[in-house]
C-alpha positions, 0 to 999 in steps of 0.5 A: 066637784063634778069636774074632778074626774073631767081631764079637759077641766084639769087643763082649761076652765071648762063649765057650764053656769046659770046668769047671775053665777060667779065662778073662781078658778086658781092657776099657776104661771112658772118662770123656766128661764134663767132670768126674771121675768115681769108678766102681764096677766089678762083675759083675751079673746078666742074662737073657734074657726076651721076645726082650731081653737083660734087666739084673738091677737093682742088684748083684743076684747069679747063678751067673756073676757069683760066678765073675766078678770085675772088677779094680780094684774101683774107678777114678778118672778125669779129665775126658775120660781112660780106665782099663784093667780086667780081667774075669776069670771062673774055672769050677768043675770042678763046674759044671752044662753051659749058657749064663749071662749076666751084665754087668760094669758101670762105675757112677758115682754122684752124690749129692744135695748143695745144688745137686742135689736128686736123686741120679743113677746112671750105669751102662755095661756089657759083656754076658757070653754064657758057655756051659759044657760039655764038647767043642767050641763048640755049634752057633749058627744060625738061620733067617729065616721069614715076612716080611711088609710093612705100613704103620701108621696114619701111613702109615710102612711096615715089613718085619718077619720072624719068626726062629727060633733052631735052634741051642744058643746064644744069638743077638744079631739085627742086619742090613740089608733091601733092596728091589729090582724094585719099581713101575717096577722101582726099587730102595731100600735098604739099610734097617737093623733097628731094634733088634736082638733076642736069642734064646735058645736054641729062642727065636722072635721078630720083627725090624722094619725100618722103611722110608722113608715115601715108598715106593709100596706095591709088589709089592717083592722084599726081601732081608733080611740078618741077622747074629749073630757069624759066623752069616749068613742071607739070605731074599728074598720078595715083599712088599706095603707096603699098610696093613692093613684095620682091623676096624672096616670090617667092621661097616660094610660088613655094615651098609651091605650090609643097609641096601641089602638093605632099602632093596631089599625096601621098594621091592619090597613098595611096588611090589607093592602098587602093582600090586595096587591098580591090578589092584583098581581095574581090576576094580571098574570093568569092566562084569559080563557080562549 
């Protein structure tokens, strides 16, 4: 009930439990293909690495998967049909505090045969974010820090922002960016975050929002709204969308300046020599005093 209004909990299994607690979550598996599918249902390990929710290969286990079972363990689905399953997590009384990650997978394997010489495995899953500890839910919070605009080598603009997880639970970040007070007072947006990132507690990462290539450089007022579950944060900053200066230009400018200096020095030397020759010629042709 407490998570009914949490959009993250409607997509994933997200919870905080005391040791010795059991929870059950119902899921639905769909076969959207035109062929029957045999599905294996199981839990496998996951982690947060490089600011992303990372799936372990095959049926790699961890502490959370040993507490988790998916029932039934198999399902046979006709074309364009669905089936129900249940995730049960039994947290032992001796479990230590902390957040753990896993995935409840539905996997369909196709073996090689006389018409297909390559075997294929397809799996889709539901993420599990489970925090263990006494008392209430740990704090979830994050802050949006530096915002910058730029263009890549092809002229495609984007805005990036640094985000820091201030809370004690991981956050999945998605959101939108609006541009306003641009050149001539124009506005644009909303533009969506390219791909959300997942930050572990105390983690820091970069969110990128791609923009319309036709936008002028600016300056613009940019308002970024990011959300993870029920936590939402907003930041407004002035950004430019001009292309970054490349480091290759610095030696070019330095070389040009050095060349210009050398040319000026050469001209000065030539002028000095010319004056010297003219002065020497006048001395040679003058009439000595008697």
